C-alpha positions in Angstrom: 98.4 -65.4 44.7 95.5 -63.1 44.7 95.2 -59.8 42.4 92.7 -57.2 43.6 91.5 -54.1 41.7 89.9 -51.4 43.3 88.4 -48.6 41.3 88.7 -44.6 42.1 85.1 -43.3 42.5 86.0 -40.5 43.1 85.4 -37.4 40.1 89.4 -36.5 39.5 90.2 -32.7 37.8 93.1 -32.1 36.2 94.3 -28.0 36.5 92.2 -27.5 33.1 88.8 -29.7 34.7 89.6 -32.3 32.6 88.2 -36.1 33.9 90.3 -38.8 35.0 90.0 -42.1 36.2 92.0 -44.3 38.5 92.4 -47.8 39.0 95.3 -49.6 41.5 95.4 -53.6 40.9 98.0 -55.2 44.0 99.8 -58.8 43.3 98.8 -60.4 46.9 101.7 -62.5 47.8 101.1 -63.6 51.8 103.7 -64.5 52.1 105.1 -61.0 51.1 105.1 -58.3 53.9 103.0 -55.2 52.5 105.7 -53.7 52.3 107.5 -55.9 49.3 105.0 -55.9 47.3 104.4 -55.0 44.1 101.2 -52.3 43.1 100.2 -50.7 39.8 98.1 -48.0 39.0 95.8 -47.5 35.5 94.4 -44.5 34.4 93.1 -43.2 31.0 91.3 -40.0 30.4 87.4 -39.2 29.9 87.9 -38.8 25.9 89.6 -42.0 26.5 92.5 -41.2 24.2 95.1 -41.6 27.2 96.2 -44.4 28.5 98.5 -45.5 31.4 100.6 -47.2 33.7 102.2 -45.7 36.8 104.0 -49.5 37.9 106.0 -49.7 41.1 108.4 -52.7 42.4 108.0 -52.4 45.7 105.2 -50.0 47.9 108.6 -49.3 50.2 110.1 -48.0 46.8 106.8 -45.7 46.4 108.7 -42.1 45.5 105.6 -39.6 46.3 104.0 -39.3 50.0 100.4 -40.9 49.3 97.4 -41.8 46.6 97.1 -38.1 46.4 100.5 -37.0 45.3 100.6 -39.8 42.1 97.2 -38.8 41.0 97.6 -35.4 40.6 101.5 -35.9 39.6 99.6 -38.0 36.7 96.9 -35.7 35.9 98.9 -32.6 35.7 102.3 -33.3 35.1 102.3 -33.8 31.6 106.4 -34.7 30.9 105.6 -37.6 33.3 102.7 -38.5 32.5 103.7 -38.9 28.3 106.2 -41.6 29.5 104.0 -43.0 31.7 101.7 -43.8 28.6 100.7 -47.7 27.1 97.9 -47.7 24.2 97.9 -51.3 24.6 95.8 -51.2 29.0 93.2 -50.0 27.3 91.6 -53.3 27.6 91.7 -53.2 31.4 89.1 -50.4 31.2 87.1 -53.6 29.8 86.8 -55.4 32.7 83.5 -55.0 35.3 85.0 -54.0 38.7 83.2 -50.4 38.8 
């Protein structure tokens, strides 16, 4: 199984003008159809006080129509984001995939 990390290089600002960072992690098994594969969206704020992850078990079950909708929900819907917070994901941001 292969792994792919994709760092979002765009400057992402929430509705209050605060900056957020995102990384997508894909586990790639070529024996499994793309739409059956899991993926994760890791996020943090610029102040490094909020760390979390949105996990999708199968790409076809993703409830969002696109990537931009997912990250906007994370940045701008505090109640939604709070359910995804995971301080242990802070270590993900030490990787060198930027």
